[in-house]
C-alpha positions as CSV (number, residue, x, y, z in Angstrom):
1,M,56.7,62.6,36.9
2,Q,55.4,60.0,34.8
3,R,58.6,57.4,36.5
4,W,57.0,58.2,39.6
5,L,53.1,57.3,38.4
6,I,54.8,53.6,36.7
7,L,56.5,53.1,40.2
8,I,53.3,53.3,41.7
9,A,51.1,50.9,39.7
10,L,54.5,48.6,39.4
11,T,54.4,48.3,43.5
12,L,50.0,48.4,43.9
13,A,50.7,45.4,41.7
14,R,53.3,43.8,44.0
15,I,50.9,44.7,47.1
16,S,48.2,42.9,45.0
17,M,50.8,39.8,45.1
18,G,51.6,39.9,48.5
19,V,47.7,40.0,49.3
20,Q,46.7,37.0,47.2
21,F,49.6,35.2,48.4
22,Q,48.7,35.9,52.5
23,S,44.9,35.3,51.8
24,V,45.0,31.9,52.7
25,A,46.7,32.6,56.1
26,A,44.4,35.5,56.8
27,L,41.6,33.5,56.3
28,S,42.6,30.1,57.7
29,P,40.2,30.0,60.4
30,R,37.2,30.2,57.9
31,L,38.6,28.0,55.8
32,T,38.9,25.3,58.5
33,S,35.4,25.7,59.6
34,E,33.7,26.5,56.2
35,A,35.4,24.7,53.7
36,G,36.7,21.6,56.0
37,L,40.4,22.4,55.4
38,G,43.1,21.2,58.0
39,F,46.0,23.4,59.0
40,A,48.0,20.5,56.6
41,A,45.9,21.3,53.6
42,I,46.0,25.3,54.4
43,G,49.9,25.2,54.8
44,T,49.8,23.2,51.3
45,L,47.8,26.3,49.8
46,M,50.0,29.0,51.2
47,G,53.3,26.7,49.8
48,I,52.0,25.8,46.2
49,Y,52.0,29.8,45.8
50,L,55.6,30.0,45.6
51,L,56.5,26.1,45.2
52,P,57.4,26.7,41.4
53,G,59.1,29.7,41.7
54,A,62.5,28.9,40.2
55,V,61.7,27.6,36.9
56,A,58.4,30.0,36.7
57,A,60.8,33.3,37.4
58,L,62.8,31.2,34.4
59,F,59.9,31.2,32.4
60,G,59.0,34.8,33.1
61,G,62.4,35.9,32.2
62,W,62.4,34.1,29.0
63,A,59.0,35.1,28.5
64,G,59.8,38.9,28.8
65,Q,62.9,38.6,26.7
66,K,60.5,37.1,23.7
67,I,57.3,39.0,24.0
68,G,58.2,41.9,26.3
69,D,58.0,43.0,29.6
70,I,54.6,44.6,29.7
71,R,53.0,41.5,28.2
72,T,54.1,39.2,30.6
73,A,53.6,41.3,33.6
74,L,49.9,41.7,32.4
75,F,49.8,38.2,31.5
76,G,50.8,37.2,35.4
77,L,48.3,39.8,36.7
78,A,45.6,37.7,34.2
79,L,47.1,34.3,35.9
80,M,46.7,35.5,39.2
81,A,43.3,37.3,38.9
82,L,42.2,34.2,37.0
83,G,43.6,31.6,39.7
84,G,41.9,33.8,42.5
85,I,38.6,33.5,41.0
86,A,38.7,29.8,40.2
87,G,39.9,29.4,43.7
88,A,36.9,31.3,45.2
89,L,34.2,29.7,42.7
90,L,35.4,25.9,43.1
91,A,34.7,23.3,46.1
92,G,37.3,20.5,46.8
93,F,40.9,21.0,48.1
94,E,42.5,19.4,44.7
95,A,40.6,22.4,42.3
96,Q,41.6,24.8,45.0
97,L,45.3,23.7,44.9
98,A,45.2,23.7,41.3
99,A,44.0,27.5,41.3
100,R,46.5,28.5,43.4
101,L,49.0,26.9,41.4
102,V,47.8,28.6,38.7
103,A,48.0,31.7,40.2
104,G,51.4,31.4,41.8
105,I,52.8,30.9,38.2
106,G,51.3,34.4,37.7
107,A,52.9,35.9,40.6
108,V,56.1,34.7,40.0
109,A,56.3,35.8,35.8
110,L,55.2,39.2,37.1
111,N,57.5,39.4,40.3
112,V,60.2,39.3,37.9
113,M,58.7,41.7,35.5
114,L,58.1,44.6,37.8
115,T,61.6,44.5,39.1
116,K,63.2,44.7,35.4
117,M,60.4,47.6,34.7
118,A,61.2,49.7,37.6
119,G,65.2,49.3,36.9
120,D,64.7,50.3,33.4
121,W,62.2,53.4,34.5
122,F,65.6,54.1,37.0
123,Q,68.7,53.1,35.6
124,G,71.7,55.1,36.2
125,R,70.0,57.6,38.4
126,S,70.8,58.8,41.9
127,D,66.9,57.7,43.0
128,L,67.2,53.9,41.9
129,P,67.8,52.8,45.3
130,V,64.9,54.8,46.8
131,A,62.6,53.3,43.8
132,M,63.9,49.9,44.7
133,G,63.4,50.1,48.3
134,V,59.5,51.0,47.3
135,L,59.2,48.4,45.2
136,S,61.0,46.1,47.6
137,S,58.6,46.8,50.8
138,S,55.3,46.6,48.5
139,W,55.8,42.2,49.1
140,P,55.6,42.9,53.2
141,A,53.1,45.8,53.3
142,G,50.7,43.4,51.2
143,L,51.3,40.7,53.7
144,A,50.3,43.4,56.6
145,V,47.0,44.4,54.3
146,A,45.8,41.0,53.9
147,M,46.3,40.2,57.4
148,L,44.6,43.4,58.7
149,V,42.0,43.9,56.0
150,L,40.3,40.5,55.1
151,P,39.9,39.2,59.1
152,W,38.1,42.7,59.6
153,L,35.9,42.1,56.9
154,G,35.3,38.3,57.6
155,G,32.1,39.3,59.8
156,A,30.3,41.1,57.2
157,Y,31.2,38.8,54.3
158,A,30.7,35.1,52.7
159,L,34.0,33.3,52.6
160,Q,33.7,33.2,48.5
161,T,33.2,36.5,48.4
162,L,36.6,37.2,50.7
163,L,38.4,35.0,48.6
164,M,37.4,37.0,45.3
165,L,38.9,40.5,46.8
166,P,42.4,39.2,46.0
167,A,41.3,38.5,42.6
168,A,39.5,41.8,42.1
169,L,42.8,43.6,43.0
170,C,44.8,41.8,40.6
171,A,42.0,42.8,38.0
172,V,42.2,46.4,39.2
173,T,46.6,46.5,39.0
174,F,46.1,44.6,35.6
175,V,43.5,47.6,34.4
176,L,46.3,50.2,36.0
177,L,49.5,48.7,35.0
178,A,48.0,48.8,31.3
179,V,46.9,52.3,31.4
180,V,49.9,54.1,33.0
181,W,52.7,51.6,31.3
182,R,55.1,53.5,29.1
183,S,58.5,51.8,27.6
184,P,61.1,54.0,28.6
185,F,63.1,53.1,25.3
186,S,62.4,54.3,22.0
187,G,60.2,51.9,19.7
188,A,63.7,50.8,18.1
189,Q,65.2,49.6,21.4
190,A,61.6,48.5,22.7
191,N,60.9,46.1,19.6
192,G,63.9,45.4,17.9
193,P,65.2,41.9,18.3
194,S,66.8,40.7,21.8
195,P,70.3,40.1,22.2
196,R,71.7,37.2,23.9
197,I,72.7,37.6,27.3
198,L,76.5,37.3,27.7
199,G,77.9,34.3,30.0
200,A,79.7,36.9,32.2
201,E,76.1,38.9,32.8
202,L,74.5,35.5,33.6
203,G,77.0,35.0,35.9
204,L,77.0,38.3,37.6
205,V,73.0,38.4,37.8
206,A,73.1,34.6,39.5
207,F,75.5,36.4,41.9
208,S,73.4,38.8,42.7
209,G,70.5,36.6,42.9
210,L,72.4,34.5,45.5
211,I,73.0,37.6,48.0
212,W,69.3,38.5,47.8
213,G,68.6,34.6,48.5
214,L,71.0,34.9,51.3
215,Y,69.8,38.1,52.8
216,N,65.7,36.8,52.7
217,V,66.8,33.4,54.3
218,A,68.5,35.6,57.0
219,F,65.7,38.1,57.0
220,I,62.9,35.8,57.3
221,G,64.9,33.4,60.0
222,I,65.5,36.5,62.4
223,I,61.5,37.2,62.2
224,S,60.5,33.8,62.0
225,W,62.4,32.5,65.1
226,S,62.2,35.7,67.3
227,A,59.0,34.1,69.2
228,G,61.1,30.9,70.4
229,R,63.8,33.5,72.0
230,L,61.3,35.4,73.6
231,E,59.8,32.5,75.1
232,A,62.9,31.5,76.1
233,N,63.4,34.9,77.5
234,G,60.5,34.4,80.1
235,A,57.4,35.5,77.5
236,D,54.3,33.4,77.1
237,A,53.4,32.0,73.5
238,I,51.0,35.1,72.6
239,S,53.1,38.0,73.8
240,A,56.1,36.3,72.4
241,A,54.1,36.1,68.9
242,A,53.1,39.4,69.2
243,S,56.4,41.0,70.3
244,G,58.3,39.4,67.4
245,S,55.5,40.9,64.8
246,L,57.3,44.4,66.0
247,I,60.2,43.1,63.9
248,G,58.4,42.7,60.8
249,W,56.7,45.6,61.1
250,A,59.4,47.8,61.9
251,A,61.3,46.0,58.9
252,I,58.2,47.3,56.3
253,L,59.4,51.2,56.9
254,S,63.1,50.4,57.1
255,V,62.8,48.5,53.5
256,A,61.3,51.4,52.2
257,A,63.6,53.7,53.9
258,G,66.8,51.8,52.6
259,G,67.0,53.6,49.4
260,W,66.8,57.0,50.7
261,L,69.6,56.1,53.1
262,A,71.6,54.8,50.5
263,R,70.9,58.0,48.4
264,S,71.5,60.5,51.1
265,L,74.9,58.9,52.0
266,R,75.8,58.9,48.3
267,R,77.9,55.7,49.5
268,P,75.7,52.9,48.3
269,D,78.2,50.2,49.0
270,G,79.5,51.3,52.3
271,A,75.3,52.1,53.2
272,A,75.0,47.9,52.6
273,L,77.9,46.9,54.2
274,G,77.1,48.8,57.1
275,C,73.5,47.2,57.1
276,F,75.2,44.0,56.8
277,A,77.5,44.4,59.8
278,I,74.9,45.9,62.3
279,S,72.5,43.7,61.2
280,A,74.8,40.2,61.9
281,V,75.6,42.4,65.3
282,A,72.1,42.7,66.4
283,A,70.8,39.2,65.5
284,T,73.7,37.6,67.3
285,V,73.0,39.9,70.3
286,F,69.2,38.7,70.1
287,A,70.2,35.7,70.2
288,L,72.4,35.4,73.1
289,G,71.0,38.5,75.2
290,G,69.3,38.7,78.0
291,P,66.0,40.4,79.3
292,V,66.9,43.8,77.5
293,T,66.6,42.1,73.9
294,S,62.8,41.2,74.8
295,S,62.3,44.9,74.9
296,T,59.9,47.2,72.4
297,V,62.8,49.6,71.8
298,F,65.3,46.5,70.9
299,L,62.7,44.7,68.8
300,L,61.8,48.0,67.1
301,A,65.3,48.6,66.2
302,L,66.5,45.3,65.2
303,G,63.7,45.4,62.5
304,I,64.7,48.7,61.4
305,I,68.1,47.2,61.3
306,I,67.5,44.4,59.3
307,G,65.5,46.3,56.2
308,P,67.2,49.0,54.7
309,A,69.9,46.5,52.6
310,A,66.8,44.9,50.9
311,A,66.9,48.3,48.6
312,M,70.5,48.1,48.1
313,I,70.4,44.6,47.1
314,M,68.0,45.1,44.1
315,T,70.2,47.7,42.6
316,L,72.6,44.9,41.5
317,P,70.6,42.9,38.7
318,V,69.6,46.2,37.5
319,E,73.3,46.8,37.1
320,A,74.6,43.5,36.6
321,T,72.6,43.7,33.2
322,R,71.7,45.8,29.8
323,A,68.3,47.0,29.5
324,E,68.3,44.4,26.0
325,T,68.8,41.1,28.2
326,R,67.4,42.4,31.7
327,A,64.2,40.3,31.7
328,M,66.6,37.4,31.2
329,G,68.9,38.3,33.7
330,M,65.7,39.2,36.2
331,G,64.7,35.6,35.6
332,V,68.1,34.3,36.5
333,H,68.1,36.7,40.0
334,W,64.6,35.6,41.1
335,A,65.1,32.1,40.4
336,M,68.5,31.9,42.7
337,Y,66.1,33.7,44.9
338,Y,63.5,30.9,45.2
339,V,65.7,28.2,45.7
340,L,67.6,29.4,48.6
341,M,63.8,30.7,50.0
342,G,63.0,27.1,49.6
343,I,65.7,25.3,51.0
344,G,66.7,27.4,53.6
345,P,63.7,28.2,56.2
346,G,63.7,24.3,55.9
347,L,66.9,23.8,56.9
348,M,66.4,26.3,59.9
349,G,63.9,24.1,61.3
350,V,66.1,21.2,61.3
351,L,68.9,23.1,62.9
352,R,66.0,24.3,65.7
353,E,65.0,20.4,66.0
354,I,68.3,19.1,66.0
355,T,69.8,21.5,68.7
356,G,67.4,22.3,70.6
357,S,68.2,25.6,71.2
358,P,66.3,29.1,70.0
359,T,69.4,30.7,69.7
360,A,70.4,28.7,66.3
361,P,68.8,29.9,63.9
362,L,69.0,33.5,65.1
363,L,72.8,32.7,64.9
364,V,72.8,31.2,61.5
365,S,70.6,34.4,60.4
366,A,73.7,36.3,61.9
367,G,75.9,34.4,59.8
368,L,74.3,34.9,56.5
369,M,74.1,38.3,57.1
370,T,78.2,37.8,57.4
371,L,78.7,36.1,54.2
372,C,76.6,38.6,52.3
373,L,78.8,41.1,53.7
374,L,81.8,39.1,52.0
375,L,79.9,38.8,49.2
376,W,79.3,42.0,48.1
377,P,83.1,42.9,47.6
378,V,82.9,40.4,45.0
379,F,80.3,41.4,43.3
380,R,82.1,44.4,42.8
381,W,85.2,42.9,41.3
382,L,83.3,40.2,38.9
383,Q,81.3,43.6,38.0
384,A,84.2,45.4,37.3
385,R,85.6,42.6,35.1
386,L,82.3,42.5,33.3
387,A,82.8,45.7,32.5
388,S,86.6,45.8,31.2
389,Q,85.3,42.7,28.8
390,R,82.5,45.6,27.2
391,V,85.0,48.2,27.0
């Protein structure tokens, strides 16, 4: 029971990260009219939150290895709360940009530790994919909460109050995590000297980050470029955006369900490979298909198909590292993710502009899903080699 209570606290902490990230987009009409920010400034405030991701992830992994996972996680939440408060109180774009940067550094450090802490509690258990599925779904859930709740509250509260709410949520999760967290290891294990991460471990966890990053670029690509494909099928811009969002909503549920799927089938590798293959086929059909691909049923099915692999991928860095070196390993894993997420979507946009075709990014997404399918057995091969070296 304790591990599930801790998982709830970790999940709520990650939801607070999603809410804070998306709060700028959710409140953009108010920021434009009341704070005088243009769309470029709003986009910059959004991007700065994750811009230092790769460096901050490595810092978070190092900090977790040196001062401990819970201290690093709470420090990240404290930075998020302080950055959020500063952004609400300080006037001027430059001040808000600095506040978002501080909050973003805290968010990345927190994110690294949350995966590590959940992995420690569920390592070696059949419900590890379930736990990772729940934790993975918390980020898109946080985005959805921000887009639903903040605009709804907008008519009743001042902009400053609305900007304070994500910071308040960070503070609440700080207290909750501080109260419920217990290390799954004995005192000697928890407080003993941290061993060096092996070179083979480092390579393996970087490989897991490569798969995670490629999958997320494909995932975001399918959702982000769906509206263009639907417009090409004859939908107007507003209807296309609304219909395309169905993919994202369905994916939120299927990400969480992916862990249960892997455990129920008792063959997580087969489930992951199947998800990659079906996702690649479905994305290709969506890119090249006719009117049927604009139907609500198809779009919901597409979201359901592409989500489950997330939970299965997130078990890989847990398997790749020892508990004593997992903090640094997670830093490397997430650093790979942030690098690929920083580059991939932009390259898709360039390709869309060069080709003039709405199908191009979707076909690239299908290709990336196929690449994940091919890289998964390579990871298992490398993992087996590492295991033989430890014997």
